[in-house]
Structure formats: C-alpha cells, structure tokens
C-alpha positions in Angstrom: 15.5 -42.2 54.2 19.1 -42.6 55.1 21.0 -45.9 54.1 23.8 -47.6 56.1 25.5 -50.9 55.8 24.9 -53.5 58.6 28.5 -53.4 59.5 28.3 -49.5 60.1 25.1 -49.9 61.9 26.6 -52.5 64.3 29.5 -50.3 65.0 27.4 -47.3 65.7 24.2 -48.7 66.8 23.3 -46.6 69.9 24.3 -43.4 68.2 22.3 -44.1 65.2 19.3 -45.1 67.2 19.6 -41.8 69.2 19.7 -39.8 66.0 16.8 -41.6 64.6 15.0 -40.7 67.6 16.0 -37.1 67.6 15.4 -36.4 63.7 12.5 -38.6 63.1 14.3 -40.0 60.1 14.0 -43.7 59.2 17.2 -45.6 58.4 17.7 -48.5 55.8 20.0 -51.0 56.9 21.7 -52.8 54.0 23.7 -56.1 53.7 25.7 -56.4 50.5 23.8 -53.6 49.0 20.6 -55.0 49.5 17.9 -53.9 52.1 18.2 -55.8 55.2 16.3 -54.0 57.9 14.5 -50.6 58.4 14.8 -48.6 61.8 12.1 -46.2 62.4 11.7 -44.2 65.5 8.7 -44.7 67.7 6.5 -41.6 67.8 4.8 -40.7 70.8 1.1 -40.6 70.3 -1.9 -39.4 72.3 -3.9 -42.3 71.1 -3.9 -43.7 74.6 -7.2 -42.6 76.3 -7.3 -42.0 79.9 -10.0 -44.3 81.8 -13.4 -42.6 81.9 -12.9 -40.4 78.8 -16.4 -41.0 77.6 -18.2 -40.6 80.8 -21.4 -38.9 80.2 -21.2 -39.2 76.5 -22.6 -42.8 76.3 -25.8 -44.6 77.7 -26.4 -48.3 78.2 -29.7 -49.6 77.3 -30.9 -52.7 78.9 -29.0 -55.3 80.9 -25.6 -56.2 79.5 -24.8 -58.9 82.0 -28.2 -60.7 82.4 -30.1 -61.3 79.0 -33.0 -63.7 78.4 -32.6 -65.2 74.9 -35.5 -67.8 75.4 -37.7 -66.1 73.0 -35.1 -66.5 70.4 -35.2 -70.4 70.5 -37.9 -72.7 69.6 -38.1 -76.1 71.5 -39.1 -79.0 69.3 -40.8 -81.9 70.9 
C-alpha cells in the first residue's frame, strides 16, 4: 500500500485517484505521520444480476399473495 501525506494528496488528488484506479493499489493518506484516510479503487464486479437470471430454475408452490392463516390461530371465547 502506497503512503502519502494529506498535503501531497490534496495537491495531486485527481492524479492520485486515476493512478489508484489504473493500478488497483490502495493509498494510505497520513496526517502528521498517522493514518488519516485510505483511498481504494472501486473494482468493477459482475455481481449485478440481470433481471430474469433465475427464470426456469425456481418454482413457487402455493399462493404467495393470498394466504389463509386462520388454522394457525385459536379463538378463545
């Protein structure tokens, strides 16, 4: 992980962000020699699933909208 003083980060912010994106390397920003912030590039992932990806792989049993739970309750008189 690359280290950089906050003053240097402030002066070169856009260039540092571009470099992090291109190299994939995180940057530790320090203030008076102590960790202040960490800059990490966002990694593109394919975790977003397109609508309908499970079509034909799942089956719904019963009615999910209209249910009858009256058998689960006892009326005390």
